[in-house]
mmCIF file of the N, C-alpha and C atoms, coordinates in Angstrom:
data_MODEL
# 
_entry.id   MODEL 
# 
loop_
_atom_site.group_PDB 
_atom_site.id 
_atom_site.type_symbol 
_atom_site.label_atom_id 
_atom_site.label_alt_id 
_atom_site.label_comp_id 
_atom_site.label_asym_id 
_atom_site.label_entity_id 
_atom_site.label_seq_id 
_atom_site.pdbx_PDB_ins_code 
_atom_site.Cartn_x 
_atom_site.Cartn_y 
_atom_site.Cartn_z 
_atom_site.occupancy 
_atom_site.B_iso_or_equiv 
_atom_site.pdbx_formal_charge 
_atom_site.auth_seq_id 
_atom_site.auth_comp_id 
_atom_site.auth_asym_id 
_atom_site.auth_atom_id 
_atom_site.pdbx_PDB_model_num 
ATOM 1   N N  . MET A 1 1  ? 34.525  2.550  14.728  1.00 0.00 ? 1  MET A N  1 
ATOM 2   C CA . MET A 1 1  ? 33.288  2.890  15.419  1.00 0.00 ? 1  MET A CA 1 
ATOM 3   C C  . MET A 1 1  ? 32.742  1.623  16.091  1.00 0.00 ? 1  MET A C  1 
ATOM 4   N N  . TYR A 1 2  ? 32.408  1.766  17.348  1.00 0.00 ? 2  TYR A N  1 
ATOM 5   C CA . TYR A 1 2  ? 31.914  0.635  18.115  1.00 0.00 ? 2  TYR A CA 1 
ATOM 6   C C  . TYR A 1 2  ? 30.387  0.606  18.036  1.00 0.00 ? 2  TYR A C  1 
ATOM 7   N N  . THR A 1 3  ? 29.841  -0.493 17.557  1.00 0.00 ? 3  THR A N  1 
ATOM 8   C CA . THR A 1 3  ? 28.386  -0.629 17.501  1.00 0.00 ? 3  THR A CA 1 
ATOM 9   C C  . THR A 1 3  ? 27.974  -1.798 18.374  1.00 0.00 ? 3  THR A C  1 
ATOM 10  N N  . ASP A 1 4  ? 27.104  -1.522 19.287  1.00 0.00 ? 4  ASP A N  1 
ATOM 11  C CA . ASP A 1 4  ? 26.613  -2.601 20.142  1.00 0.00 ? 4  ASP A CA 1 
ATOM 12  C C  . ASP A 1 4  ? 25.194  -2.986 19.714  1.00 0.00 ? 4  ASP A C  1 
ATOM 13  N N  . ALA A 1 5  ? 24.598  -3.873 20.429  1.00 0.00 ? 5  ALA A N  1 
ATOM 14  C CA . ALA A 1 5  ? 23.292  -4.420 20.054  1.00 0.00 ? 5  ALA A CA 1 
ATOM 15  C C  . ALA A 1 5  ? 22.201  -3.349 20.018  1.00 0.00 ? 5  ALA A C  1 
ATOM 16  N N  . VAL A 1 6  ? 22.311  -2.368 20.902  1.00 0.00 ? 6  VAL A N  1 
ATOM 17  C CA . VAL A 1 6  ? 21.276  -1.326 20.952  1.00 0.00 ? 6  VAL A CA 1 
ATOM 18  C C  . VAL A 1 6  ? 21.309  -0.475 19.686  1.00 0.00 ? 6  VAL A C  1 
ATOM 19  N N  . VAL A 1 7  ? 22.497  -0.141 19.212  1.00 0.00 ? 7  VAL A N  1 
ATOM 20  C CA . VAL A 1 7  ? 22.621  0.665  17.996  1.00 0.00 ? 7  VAL A CA 1 
ATOM 21  C C  . VAL A 1 7  ? 22.103  -0.122 16.795  1.00 0.00 ? 7  VAL A C  1 
ATOM 22  N N  . ILE A 1 8  ? 22.474  -1.380 16.710  1.00 0.00 ? 8  ILE A N  1 
ATOM 23  C CA . ILE A 1 8  ? 22.005  -2.212 15.604  1.00 0.00 ? 8  ILE A CA 1 
ATOM 24  C C  . ILE A 1 8  ? 20.484  -2.362 15.655  1.00 0.00 ? 8  ILE A C  1 
ATOM 25  N N  . ALA A 1 9  ? 19.936  -2.568 16.841  1.00 0.00 ? 9  ALA A N  1 
ATOM 26  C CA . ALA A 1 9  ? 18.485  -2.692 16.978  1.00 0.00 ? 9  ALA A CA 1 
ATOM 27  C C  . ALA A 1 9  ? 17.791  -1.387 16.577  1.00 0.00 ? 9  ALA A C  1 
ATOM 28  N N  . GLY A 1 10 ? 18.367  -0.262 16.910  1.00 0.00 ? 10 GLY A N  1 
ATOM 29  C CA . GLY A 1 10 ? 17.786  1.028  16.533  1.00 0.00 ? 10 GLY A CA 1 
ATOM 30  C C  . GLY A 1 10 ? 17.793  1.226  15.026  1.00 0.00 ? 10 GLY A C  1 
ATOM 31  N N  . ILE A 1 11 ? 18.898  0.871  14.389  1.00 0.00 ? 11 ILE A N  1 
ATOM 32  C CA . ILE A 1 11 ? 18.987  1.008  12.933  1.00 0.00 ? 11 ILE A CA 1 
ATOM 33  C C  . ILE A 1 11 ? 17.985  0.078  12.255  1.00 0.00 ? 11 ILE A C  1 
ATOM 34  N N  . VAL A 1 12 ? 17.878  -1.151 12.737  1.00 0.00 ? 12 VAL A N  1 
ATOM 35  C CA . VAL A 1 12 ? 16.922  -2.099 12.172  1.00 0.00 ? 12 VAL A CA 1 
ATOM 36  C C  . VAL A 1 12 ? 15.497  -1.587 12.356  1.00 0.00 ? 12 VAL A C  1 
ATOM 37  N N  . THR A 1 13 ? 15.195  -1.026 13.517  1.00 0.00 ? 13 THR A N  1 
ATOM 38  C CA . THR A 1 13 ? 13.856  -0.491 13.773  1.00 0.00 ? 13 THR A CA 1 
ATOM 39  C C  . THR A 1 13 ? 13.524  0.642  12.813  1.00 0.00 ? 13 THR A C  1 
ATOM 40  N N  . VAL A 1 14 ? 14.469  1.549  12.607  1.00 0.00 ? 14 VAL A N  1 
ATOM 41  C CA . VAL A 1 14 ? 14.233  2.669  11.692  1.00 0.00 ? 14 VAL A CA 1 
ATOM 42  C C  . VAL A 1 14 ? 14.035  2.160  10.272  1.00 0.00 ? 14 VAL A C  1 
ATOM 43  N N  . LEU A 1 15 ? 14.848  1.196  9.849   1.00 0.00 ? 15 LEU A N  1 
ATOM 44  C CA . LEU A 1 15 ? 14.709  0.652  8.501   1.00 0.00 ? 15 LEU A CA 1 
ATOM 45  C C  . LEU A 1 15 ? 13.364  -0.051 8.317   1.00 0.00 ? 15 LEU A C  1 
ATOM 46  N N  . LEU A 1 16 ? 12.903  -0.758 9.329   1.00 0.00 ? 16 LEU A N  1 
ATOM 47  C CA . LEU A 1 16 ? 11.601  -1.418 9.251   1.00 0.00 ? 16 LEU A CA 1 
ATOM 48  C C  . LEU A 1 16 ? 10.468  -0.398 9.160   1.00 0.00 ? 16 LEU A C  1 
ATOM 49  N N  . MET A 1 17 ? 10.569  0.692  9.928   1.00 0.00 ? 17 MET A N  1 
ATOM 50  C CA . MET A 1 17 ? 9.530   1.726  9.869   1.00 0.00 ? 17 MET A CA 1 
ATOM 51  C C  . MET A 1 17 ? 9.507   2.402  8.510   1.00 0.00 ? 17 MET A C  1 
ATOM 52  N N  . VAL A 1 18 ? 10.693  2.697  7.966   1.00 0.00 ? 18 VAL A N  1 
ATOM 53  C CA . VAL A 1 18 ? 10.754  3.318  6.643   1.00 0.00 ? 18 VAL A CA 1 
ATOM 54  C C  . VAL A 1 18 ? 10.174  2.376  5.601   1.00 0.00 ? 18 VAL A C  1 
ATOM 55  N N  . GLY A 1 19 ? 10.527  1.109  5.668   1.00 0.00 ? 19 GLY A N  1 
ATOM 56  C CA . GLY A 1 19 ? 9.986   0.130  4.733   1.00 0.00 ? 19 GLY A CA 1 
ATOM 57  C C  . GLY A 1 19 ? 8.479   0.015  4.830   1.00 0.00 ? 19 GLY A C  1 
ATOM 58  N N  . PHE A 1 20 ? 7.963   0.043  6.055   1.00 0.00 ? 20 PHE A N  1 
ATOM 59  C CA . PHE A 1 20 ? 6.512   -0.033 6.250   1.00 0.00 ? 20 PHE A CA 1 
ATOM 60  C C  . PHE A 1 20 ? 5.806   1.157  5.610   1.00 0.00 ? 20 PHE A C  1 
ATOM 61  N N  . PHE A 1 21 ? 6.321   2.360  5.853   1.00 0.00 ? 21 PHE A N  1 
ATOM 62  C CA . PHE A 1 21 ? 5.657   3.541  5.309   1.00 0.00 ? 21 PHE A CA 1 
ATOM 63  C C  . PHE A 1 21 ? 5.789   3.627  3.797   1.00 0.00 ? 21 PHE A C  1 
ATOM 64  N N  . VAL A 1 22 ? 6.906   3.150  3.244   1.00 0.00 ? 22 VAL A N  1 
ATOM 65  C CA . VAL A 1 22 ? 7.036   3.101  1.787   1.00 0.00 ? 22 VAL A CA 1 
ATOM 66  C C  . VAL A 1 22 ? 6.018   2.115  1.226   1.00 0.00 ? 22 VAL A C  1 
ATOM 67  N N  . GLY A 1 23 ? 5.849   0.980  1.887   1.00 0.00 ? 23 GLY A N  1 
ATOM 68  C CA . GLY A 1 23 ? 4.858   0.008  1.441   1.00 0.00 ? 23 GLY A CA 1 
ATOM 69  C C  . GLY A 1 23 ? 3.450   0.560  1.490   1.00 0.00 ? 23 GLY A C  1 
ATOM 70  N N  . VAL A 1 24 ? 3.120   1.277  2.544   1.00 0.00 ? 24 VAL A N  1 
ATOM 71  C CA . VAL A 1 24 ? 1.794   1.894  2.641   1.00 0.00 ? 24 VAL A CA 1 
ATOM 72  C C  . VAL A 1 24 ? 1.614   2.930  1.534   1.00 0.00 ? 24 VAL A C  1 
ATOM 73  N N  . GLY A 1 25 ? 2.659   3.706  1.266   1.00 0.00 ? 25 GLY A N  1 
ATOM 74  C CA . GLY A 1 25 ? 2.583   4.715  0.209   1.00 0.00 ? 25 GLY A CA 1 
ATOM 75  C C  . GLY A 1 25 ? 2.368   4.088  -1.156  1.00 0.00 ? 25 GLY A C  1 
ATOM 76  N N  . VAL A 1 26 ? 3.080   2.994  -1.439  1.00 0.00 ? 26 VAL A N  1 
ATOM 77  C CA . VAL A 1 26 ? 2.908   2.298  -2.716  1.00 0.00 ? 26 VAL A CA 1 
ATOM 78  C C  . VAL A 1 26 ? 1.492   1.745  -2.817  1.00 0.00 ? 26 VAL A C  1 
ATOM 79  N N  . PHE A 1 27 ? 0.992   1.174  -1.728  1.00 0.00 ? 27 PHE A N  1 
ATOM 80  C CA . PHE A 1 27 ? -0.373  0.645  -1.741  1.00 0.00 ? 27 PHE A CA 1 
ATOM 81  C C  . PHE A 1 27 ? -1.389  1.747  -2.015  1.00 0.00 ? 27 PHE A C  1 
ATOM 82  N N  . VAL A 1 28 ? -1.227  2.881  -1.375  1.00 0.00 ? 28 VAL A N  1 
ATOM 83  C CA . VAL A 1 28 ? -2.171  3.990  -1.559  1.00 0.00 ? 28 VAL A CA 1 
ATOM 84  C C  . VAL A 1 28 ? -2.127  4.489  -2.994  1.00 0.00 ? 28 VAL A C  1 
ATOM 85  N N  . LEU A 1 29 ? -0.931  4.605  -3.569  1.00 0.00 ? 29 LEU A N  1 
ATOM 86  C CA . LEU A 1 29 ? -0.829  5.066  -4.952  1.00 0.00 ? 29 LEU A CA 1 
ATOM 87  C C  . LEU A 1 29 ? -1.468  4.073  -5.913  1.00 0.00 ? 29 LEU A C  1 
ATOM 88  N N  . LYS A 1 30 ? -1.203  2.786  -5.724  1.00 0.00 ? 30 LYS A N  1 
ATOM 89  C CA . LYS A 1 30 ? -1.806  1.783  -6.598  1.00 0.00 ? 30 LYS A CA 1 
ATOM 90  C C  . LYS A 1 30 ? -3.322  1.775  -6.444  1.00 0.00 ? 30 LYS A C  1 
ATOM 91  N N  . ASP A 1 31 ? -3.810  1.893  -5.219  1.00 0.00 ? 31 ASP A N  1 
ATOM 92  C CA . ASP A 1 31 ? -5.251  1.868  -4.979  1.00 0.00 ? 31 ASP A CA 1 
ATOM 93  C C  . ASP A 1 31 ? -5.921  3.104  -5.552  1.00 0.00 ? 31 ASP A C  1 
ATOM 94  N N  . SER A 1 32 ? -5.277  4.256  -5.441  1.00 0.00 ? 32 SER A N  1 
ATOM 95  C CA . SER A 1 32 ? -5.885  5.467  -5.986  1.00 0.00 ? 32 SER A CA 1 
ATOM 96  C C  . SER A 1 32 ? -5.954  5.390  -7.504  1.00 0.00 ? 32 SER A C  1 
ATOM 97  N N  . LYS A 1 33 ? -4.928  4.834  -8.146  1.00 0.00 ? 33 LYS A N  1 
ATOM 98  C CA . LYS A 1 33 ? -4.980  4.667  -9.602  1.00 0.00 ? 33 LYS A CA 1 
ATOM 99  C C  . LYS A 1 33 ? -6.059  3.663  -9.977  1.00 0.00 ? 33 LYS A C  1 
ATOM 100 N N  . HIS A 1 34 ? -6.204  2.613  -9.178  1.00 0.00 ? 34 HIS A N  1 
ATOM 101 C CA . HIS A 1 34 ? -7.237  1.601  -9.439  1.00 0.00 ? 34 HIS A CA 1 
ATOM 102 C C  . HIS A 1 34 ? -8.624  2.210  -9.297  1.00 0.00 ? 34 HIS A C  1 
ATOM 103 N N  . GLN A 1 35 ? -8.819  3.018  -8.283  1.00 0.00 ? 35 GLN A N  1 
ATOM 104 C CA . GLN A 1 35 ? -10.120 3.639  -8.064  1.00 0.00 ? 35 GLN A CA 1 
ATOM 105 C C  . GLN A 1 35 ? -10.446 4.624  -9.180  1.00 0.00 ? 35 GLN A C  1 
ATOM 106 N N  . LEU A 1 36 ? -9.445  5.335  -9.678  1.00 0.00 ? 36 LEU A N  1 
ATOM 107 C CA . LEU A 1 36 ? -9.696  6.275  -10.764 1.00 0.00 ? 36 LEU A CA 1 
ATOM 108 C C  . LEU A 1 36 ? -9.992  5.544  -12.070 1.00 0.00 ? 36 LEU A C  1 
ATOM 109 N N  . GLY A 1 37 ? -9.389  4.370  -12.256 1.00 0.00 ? 37 GLY A N  1 
ATOM 110 C CA . GLY A 1 37 ? -9.517  3.655  -13.517 1.00 0.00 ? 37 GLY A CA 1 
ATOM 111 C C  . GLY A 1 37 ? -10.889 3.064  -13.727 1.00 0.00 ? 37 GLY A C  1 
ATOM 112 N N  . ASP A 1 38 ? -11.391 2.285  -12.764 1.00 0.00 ? 38 ASP A N  1 
ATOM 113 C CA . ASP A 1 38 ? -12.652 1.596  -13.022 1.00 0.00 ? 38 ASP A CA 1 
ATOM 114 C C  . ASP A 1 38 ? -13.614 1.678  -11.845 1.00 0.00 ? 38 ASP A C  1 
ATOM 115 N N  . HIS A 1 39 ? -13.391 2.568  -10.942 1.00 0.00 ? 39 HIS A N  1 
ATOM 116 C CA . HIS A 1 39 ? -14.316 2.854  -9.838  1.00 0.00 ? 39 HIS A CA 1 
ATOM 117 C C  . HIS A 1 39 ? -14.628 1.632  -8.984  1.00 0.00 ? 39 HIS A C  1 
ATOM 118 N N  . GLY A 1 40 ? -13.620 0.871  -8.624  1.00 0.00 ? 40 GLY A N  1 
ATOM 119 C CA . GLY A 1 40 ? -13.833 -0.209 -7.676  1.00 0.00 ? 40 GLY A CA 1 
ATOM 120 C C  . GLY A 1 40 ? -13.654 -1.589 -8.252  1.00 0.00 ? 40 GLY A C  1 
ATOM 121 N N  . ARG A 1 41 ? -13.626 -2.579 -7.364  1.00 0.00 ? 41 ARG A N  1 
ATOM 122 C CA . ARG A 1 41 ? -13.374 -3.959 -7.762  1.00 0.00 ? 41 ARG A CA 1 
ATOM 123 C C  . ARG A 1 41 ? -14.518 -4.555 -8.550  1.00 0.00 ? 41 ARG A C  1 
ATOM 124 N N  . HIS A 1 42 ? -15.721 -4.215 -8.209  1.00 0.00 ? 42 HIS A N  1 
ATOM 125 C CA . HIS A 1 42 ? -16.882 -4.885 -8.773  1.00 0.00 ? 42 HIS A CA 1 
ATOM 126 C C  . HIS A 1 42 ? -17.575 -4.013 -9.817  1.00 0.00 ? 42 HIS A C  1 
ATOM 127 N N  . SER A 1 43 ? -16.797 -3.230 -10.552 1.00 0.00 ? 43 SER A N  1 
ATOM 128 C CA . SER A 1 43 ? -17.428 -2.323 -11.500 1.00 0.00 ? 43 SER A CA 1 
ATOM 129 C C  . SER A 1 43 ? -18.050 -3.079 -12.663 1.00 0.00 ? 43 SER A C  1 
ATOM 130 N N  . GLU A 1 44 ? -17.401 -4.154 -13.144 1.00 0.00 ? 44 GLU A N  1 
ATOM 131 C CA . GLU A 1 44 ? -17.978 -4.914 -14.255 1.00 0.00 ? 44 GLU A CA 1 
ATOM 132 C C  . GLU A 1 44 ? -19.280 -5.577 -13.828 1.00 0.00 ? 44 GLU A C  1 
ATOM 133 N N  . LYS A 1 45 ? -19.292 -6.116 -12.629 1.00 0.00 ? 45 LYS A N  1 
ATOM 134 C CA . LYS A 1 45 ? -20.503 -6.768 -12.124 1.00 0.00 ? 45 LYS A CA 1 
ATOM 135 C C  . LYS A 1 45 ? -21.652 -5.765 -12.024 1.00 0.00 ? 45 LYS A C  1 
ATOM 136 N N  . SER A 1 46 ? -21.362 -4.585 -11.465 1.00 0.00 ? 46 SER A N  1 
ATOM 137 C CA . SER A 1 46 ? -22.424 -3.595 -11.315 1.00 0.00 ? 46 SER A CA 1 
ATOM 138 C C  . SER A 1 46 ? -22.854 -3.051 -12.673 1.00 0.00 ? 46 SER A C  1 
ATOM 139 N N  . ALA A 1 47 ? -21.926 -2.987 -13.631 1.00 0.00 ? 47 ALA A N  1 
ATOM 140 C CA . ALA A 1 47 ? -22.289 -2.507 -14.965 1.00 0.00 ? 47 ALA A CA 1 
ATOM 141 C C  . ALA A 1 47 ? -23.199 -3.518 -15.651 1.00 0.00 ? 47 ALA A C  1 
ATOM 142 N N  . ARG A 1 48 ? -22.904 -4.814 -15.497 1.00 0.00 ? 48 ARG A N  1 
ATOM 143 C CA . ARG A 1 48 ? -23.752 -5.848 -16.092 1.00 0.00 ? 48 ARG A CA 1 
ATOM 144 C C  . ARG A 1 48 ? -25.143 -5.834 -15.471 1.00 0.00 ? 48 ARG A C  1 
ATOM 145 N N  . GLU A 1 49 ? -25.194 -5.645 -14.154 1.00 0.00 ? 49 GLU A N  1 
ATOM 146 C CA . GLU A 1 49 ? -26.492 -5.611 -13.484 1.00 0.00 ? 49 GLU A CA 1 
ATOM 147 C C  . GLU A 1 49 ? -27.288 -4.387 -13.926 1.00 0.00 ? 49 GLU A C  1 
ATOM 148 N N  . GLY A 1 50 ? -26.575 -3.286 -14.194 1.00 0.00 ? 50 GLY A N  1 
ATOM 149 C CA . GLY A 1 50 ? -27.252 -2.076 -14.643 1.00 0.00 ? 50 GLY A CA 1 
ATOM 150 C C  . GLY A 1 50 ? -27.859 -2.239 -16.012 1.00 0.00 ? 50 GLY A C  1 
ATOM 151 N N  . ARG A 1 51 ? -27.206 -2.999 -16.903 1.00 0.00 ? 51 ARG A N  1 
ATOM 152 C CA . ARG A 1 51 ? -27.743 -3.222 -18.243 1.00 0.00 ? 51 ARG A CA 1 
ATOM 153 C C  . ARG A 1 51 ? -28.975 -4.106 -18.241 1.00 0.00 ? 51 ARG A C  1 
ATOM 154 N N  . LYS A 1 52 ? -29.043 -5.035 -17.292 1.00 0.00 ? 52 LYS A N  1 
ATOM 155 C CA . LYS A 1 52 ? -30.165 -5.951 -17.247 1.00 0.00 ? 52 LYS A CA 1 
ATOM 156 C C  . LYS A 1 52 ? -31.473 -5.257 -16.910 1.00 0.00 ? 52 LYS A C  1 
ATOM 157 N N  . SER A 1 53 ? -31.396 -4.232 -16.081 1.00 0.00 ? 53 SER A N  1 
ATOM 158 C CA . SER A 1 53 ? -32.647 -3.597 -15.640 1.00 0.00 ? 53 SER A CA 1 
ATOM 159 C C  . SER A 1 53 ? -33.120 -2.505 -16.549 1.00 0.00 ? 53 SER A C  1 
# 
C-alpha cells in the first residue's frame, strides 16, 4: 500500500482529534466527580466562613 504525505497527515489529524476529545471527556468526568464530592474548589473555605458567622 502506497502512503504519501497527505494520507499520513490525515491519519495524524484524526488521531489528534480523537485524543483531544478523549482528553476533554476525561476532564469532564473528573470535574463532575469533583463537583459531586465537595461542591467546588473552595468548599472548605466557604464552610469555615459559614461557621464563623
